[in-house]
C-alpha positions as a Markdown table, in Angstrom:
| # | Residue | x | y | z |
|---|---|---|---|---|
| 1 | Met | -12.6 | -14.5 | 3.8 |
| 2 | Lys | -15.1 | -14.3 | 0.8 |
| 3 | Trp | -15.0 | -11.2 | -1.5 |
| 4 | Ser | -18.6 | -10.3 | -0.4 |
| 5 | Arg | -17.7 | -10.4 | 3.2 |
| 6 | Ala | -14.7 | -8.3 | 2.5 |
| 7 | Val | -16.7 | -5.7 | 0.7 |
| 8 | His | -19.3 | -5.8 | 3.4 |
| 9 | His | -16.6 | -5.0 | 6.0 |
| 10 | Leu | -15.2 | -2.0 | 4.0 |
| 11 | Thr | -18.7 | -0.8 | 3.6 |
| 12 | Glu | -19.4 | -1.0 | 7.2 |
| 13 | Leu | -16.1 | 0.8 | 8.2 |
| 14 | Ala | -17.1 | 3.7 | 5.5 |
| 15 | Glu | -20.4 | 4.0 | 7.3 |
| 16 | Lys | -18.7 | 4.1 | 10.8 |
| 17 | Cys | -16.2 | 6.8 | 9.7 |
| 18 | Gly | -19.2 | 9.1 | 9.0 |
| 19 | Glu | -20.9 | 8.4 | 12.3 |
| 20 | Leu | -18.2 | 9.2 | 14.7 |
| 21 | Pro | -18.4 | 12.5 | 16.7 |
| 22 | Thr | -15.7 | 14.9 | 15.8 |
| 23 | Ser | -14.9 | 16.0 | 19.2 |
| 24 | Phe | -14.4 | 12.4 | 20.6 |
| 25 | Phe | -10.8 | 11.8 | 19.6 |
| 26 | Arg | -7.4 | 13.5 | 19.4 |
| 27 | Phe | -7.4 | 13.5 | 15.6 |
| 28 | Gln | -10.0 | 13.1 | 12.8 |
| 29 | Val | -10.0 | 10.5 | 10.2 |
| 30 | Val | -10.9 | 12.6 | 7.0 |
| 31 | Glu | -10.5 | 9.9 | 4.3 |
| 32 | Leu | -10.9 | 6.1 | 3.9 |
| 33 | Trp | -9.0 | 4.6 | 1.1 |
| 34 | Val | -8.9 | 0.9 | 0.0 |
| 35 | Phe | -5.8 | -0.7 | -1.8 |
| 36 | Gly | -4.4 | -4.1 | -2.5 |
| 37 | Asp | -6.1 | -7.2 | -3.5 |
| 38 | Leu | -9.7 | -5.9 | -3.0 |
| 39 | Leu | -9.1 | -3.7 | -5.9 |
| 40 | Gly | -8.6 | -6.6 | -8.3 |
| 41 | Val | -11.0 | -9.3 | -9.6 |
| 42 | Pro | -13.3 | -11.0 | -7.0 |
| 43 | Lys | -11.6 | -13.8 | -5.2 |
| 44 | Asp | -11.1 | -14.8 | -1.6 |
| 45 | Val | -8.9 | -12.4 | 0.2 |
| 46 | Asp | -6.9 | -12.6 | 3.6 |
| 47 | Val | -7.4 | -9.0 | 4.6 |
| 48 | Val | -8.8 | -5.6 | 3.5 |
| 49 | Glu | -6.0 | -3.2 | 3.1 |
| 50 | Val | -7.2 | 0.5 | 4.0 |
| 51 | Ala | -5.3 | 3.8 | 4.3 |
| 52 | Leu | -6.9 | 5.9 | 7.1 |
| 53 | Val | -6.0 | 9.6 | 6.4 |
| 54 | Thr | -6.0 | 11.8 | 9.4 |
| 55 | Asp | -5.9 | 15.6 | 10.0 |
| 56 | Leu | -2.5 | 15.3 | 11.9 |
| 57 | Pro | 0.8 | 16.9 | 10.3 |
| 58 | Val | 3.1 | 14.3 | 8.7 |
| 59 | Asp | 5.5 | 14.0 | 11.4 |
| 60 | Glu | 3.0 | 12.7 | 13.6 |
| 61 | Val | 2.0 | 9.8 | 11.1 |
| 62 | Pro | 5.3 | 8.2 | 9.8 |
| 63 | Trp | 5.0 | 5.1 | 7.7 |
| 64 | Leu | 3.6 | 2.0 | 9.6 |
| 65 | Thr | 2.9 | 3.8 | 12.7 |
| 66 | Glu | -0.1 | 4.5 | 14.6 |
| 67 | Pro | -0.9 | 8.0 | 15.9 |
| 68 | Val | -1.8 | 8.4 | 19.5 |
| 69 | Gly | -5.4 | 7.4 | 20.0 |
| 70 | Ala | -5.7 | 5.0 | 17.0 |
| 71 | Glu | -6.3 | 2.1 | 19.2 |
| 72 | His | -9.2 | 3.8 | 20.5 |
| 73 | Trp | -10.4 | 4.9 | 17.1 |
| 74 | Ala | -10.0 | 1.3 | 15.8 |
| 75 | Asn | -12.0 | -0.1 | 18.6 |
| 76 | Ser | -14.8 | 2.4 | 18.2 |
| 77 | Thr | -15.2 | 1.5 | 14.6 |
| 78 | Arg | -14.5 | -2.3 | 15.0 |
| 79 | Leu | -11.6 | -1.8 | 12.6 |
| 80 | Ser | -9.6 | -3.9 | 15.3 |
| 81 | Arg | -12.1 | -6.7 | 15.5 |
| 82 | Asn | -12.4 | -7.2 | 11.7 |
| 83 | Pro | -9.9 | -8.5 | 9.2 |
| 84 | Phe | -8.3 | -5.1 | 8.2 |
| 85 | Glu | -4.8 | -4.0 | 7.8 |
| 86 | Ala | -4.6 | -0.3 | 8.3 |
| 87 | Cys | -2.0 | 2.3 | 7.2 |
| 88 | Trp | -2.3 | 5.6 | 8.8 |
| 89 | Arg | -1.6 | 8.7 | 6.8 |
| 90 | Ser | -1.6 | 12.5 | 7.1 |
| 91 | Gln | -3.7 | 14.5 | 4.9 |
| 92 | Asp | -0.7 | 16.9 | 4.4 |
| 93 | Ala | 0.9 | 14.4 | 2.1 |
| 94 | Pro | -0.3 | 11.9 | -0.9 |
| 95 | Val | -2.0 | 8.7 | 0.7 |
| 96 | Trp | 0.0 | 6.6 | -2.0 |
| 97 | Asn | 3.5 | 5.3 | -1.7 |
| 98 | His | 5.4 | 2.1 | -2.7 |
| 99 | Arg | 2.9 | -0.1 | -0.9 |
| 100 | Ile | -0.3 | 1.7 | -1.4 |
| 101 | Glu | -0.6 | 1.6 | -5.0 |
| 102 | Arg | -3.3 | 3.3 | -6.8 |
| 103 | Pro | -5.8 | 3.3 | -4.1 |
| 104 | Ala | -9.5 | 4.1 | -4.4 |
| 105 | Leu | -11.2 | 6.6 | -2.2 |
| 106 | Val | -14.2 | 5.1 | -0.4 |
| 107 | Trp | -15.2 | 7.7 | 2.1 |
| 108 | Ser | -14.3 | 11.4 | 3.0 |
| 109 | Ala | -15.5 | 13.7 | 5.6 |
| 110 | Ala | -16.3 | 16.3 | 2.9 |
| 111 | Asp | -18.2 | 14.1 | 0.6 |
| 112 | Gly | -19.2 | 11.1 | 2.7 |
| 113 | Ile | -19.4 | 7.6 | 1.3 |
| 114 | Asn | -18.3 | 7.2 | -2.4 |
| 115 | Glu | -21.1 | 4.8 | -3.6 |
| 116 | Glu | -19.4 | 4.6 | -7.1 |
| 117 | Ala | -16.2 | 3.2 | -5.6 |
| 118 | Leu | -17.9 | 0.8 | -3.4 |
| 119 | Val | -20.0 | -0.6 | -6.3 |
| 120 | Ala | -17.0 | -0.9 | -8.4 |
| 121 | Val | -15.0 | -2.7 | -5.7 |
| 122 | Gly | -17.8 | -5.1 | -5.0 |
| 123 | Asp | -18.2 | -5.7 | -8.9 |
| 124 | Gly | -14.5 | -6.2 | -9.3 |
| 125 | Thr | -14.3 | -3.3 | -11.7 |
| 126 | Ala | -12.3 | -1.0 | -9.1 |
| 127 | Glu | -9.8 | -0.3 | -11.9 |
| 128 | Leu | -12.4 | 2.5 | -12.9 |
| 129 | Val | -12.1 | 4.4 | -9.7 |
| 130 | Arg | -8.4 | 3.9 | -8.8 |
| 131 | Thr | -6.1 | 6.9 | -8.8 |
| 132 | Ala | -3.5 | 7.3 | -11.5 |
| 133 | Ala | 0.0 | 5.8 | -11.0 |
| 134 | Pro | 2.7 | 8.3 | -9.9 |
| 135 | Thr | 5.7 | 8.6 | -12.4 |
| 136 | Pro | 8.8 | 6.7 | -11.2 |
| 137 | Tyr | 10.3 | 10.2 | -10.3 |
| 138 | Glu | 7.3 | 11.1 | -8.0 |
| 139 | Leu | 7.4 | 7.6 | -6.4 |
| 140 | Ala | 11.1 | 8.0 | -5.8 |
| 141 | Lys | 10.7 | 11.4 | -4.3 |
| 142 | Arg | 7.7 | 10.3 | -2.2 |
| 143 | Val | 9.6 | 7.4 | -0.7 |
| 144 | Arg | 12.7 | 9.8 | 0.0 |
| 145 | Asp | 10.4 | 12.3 | 1.9 |
| 146 | Glu | 8.9 | 9.4 | 3.8 |
| 147 | Leu | 12.2 | 8.1 | 4.7 |
| 148 | Ala | 13.3 | 11.4 | 6.1 |
| 149 | Val | 9.9 | 11.7 | 8.3 |
| 150 | Ser | 10.5 | 8.1 | 9.3 |
| 151 | Leu | 14.1 | 8.5 | 10.3 |
| 152 | Lys | 13.3 | 11.6 | 12.5 |
| 153 | Ala | 10.4 | 9.6 | 14.1 |
| 154 | Leu | 12.9 | 6.6 | 14.8 |
| 155 | Arg | 15.1 | 8.9 | 16.5 |
| 156 | Gln | 12.5 | 10.4 | 18.6 |
| 157 | Ala | 11.1 | 7.0 | 19.5 |
| 158 | Asn | 14.6 | 5.6 | 20.3 |
| 159 | Gln | 15.0 | 8.6 | 22.7 |
| 160 | Glu | 11.5 | 8.1 | 24.4 |
| 161 | Tyr | 12.3 | 4.4 | 24.9 |
| 162 | Thr | 15.6 | 5.3 | 26.2 |
| 163 | Asp | 14.2 | 7.7 | 28.6 |
| 164 | Arg | 11.4 | 5.5 | 29.8 |
| 165 | Arg | 13.6 | 2.4 | 30.1 |
| 166 | Trp | 14.2 | 2.3 | 33.8 |
| 167 | Ser | 11.4 | 4.4 | 34.9 |
| 168 | Pro | 8.4 | 3.2 | 36.7 |
| 169 | Gly | 5.2 | 2.3 | 34.6 |
| 170 | Lys | 4.7 | 0.2 | 31.6 |
| 171 | Leu | 7.3 | 0.2 | 28.9 |
| 172 | Thr | 5.0 | -1.4 | 26.4 |
| 173 | Pro | 3.5 | 1.5 | 24.6 |
| 174 | His | 7.1 | 2.9 | 24.2 |
| 175 | Ser | 8.6 | -0.4 | 23.0 |
| 176 | Asp | 5.6 | -0.9 | 20.6 |
| 177 | Ala | 6.0 | 2.5 | 19.2 |
| 178 | Leu | 9.8 | 2.1 | 18.7 |
| 179 | Trp | 9.0 | -1.3 | 17.0 |
| 180 | Arg | 6.4 | 0.0 | 14.6 |
| 181 | Thr | 8.6 | 3.2 | 13.8 |
| 182 | Thr | 11.7 | 1.0 | 13.2 |
| 183 | Thr | 9.6 | -1.5 | 10.8 |
| 184 | Gly | 8.5 | 1.5 | 8.8 |
| 185 | Tyr | 12.0 | 2.9 | 8.4 |
| 186 | Leu | 13.6 | -0.3 | 7.6 |
| 187 | Asp | 10.6 | -0.9 | 5.0 |
| 188 | Leu | 11.5 | 2.5 | 3.4 |
| 189 | Leu | 15.2 | 1.9 | 3.6 |
| 190 | Asp | 14.9 | -1.3 | 1.7 |
| 191 | Val | 12.8 | 0.5 | -1.2 |
| 192 | Val | 15.5 | 3.3 | -1.4 |
| 193 | Asn | 18.4 | 0.8 | -1.6 |
């Protein structure tokens, strides 16, 4: 996709974040961050990588999982119909990790749209609005902390799948949750090892 189109999608998502009613969803998105290729020099990109920070506790948003209600939120904001790759995060932990490197905040519930960041992304000067890089120690600690949360979530998702395995009803939501949780755990384990 063209750079200008990617920036358009990001801007549109930031606007949608500010328009959603606060009582409509089980959780609230409180920040929208962009990371990845869109923070570099203008060029065609495959996807717009964003981090959606929720008001949920850390244990409810393990790495590479989706909180309950995320699909509904994604449909309401057109996130699911546009070329986004979204990572869900908790406001109770840093947004950055081994994959979300030096993101830029483009919207927050407290301050609205960060026009400076959107202009910088559009101009290819996002380096000016990106967060500082963590130290190697901070990054290693962050990954270890996320790995612990992810392992706890993996055990829980496995148990929920096991409990529902032979019960009536659809198994897909439980198998999808187990798949996402496993993917996140293995990704973090690879970084630690």
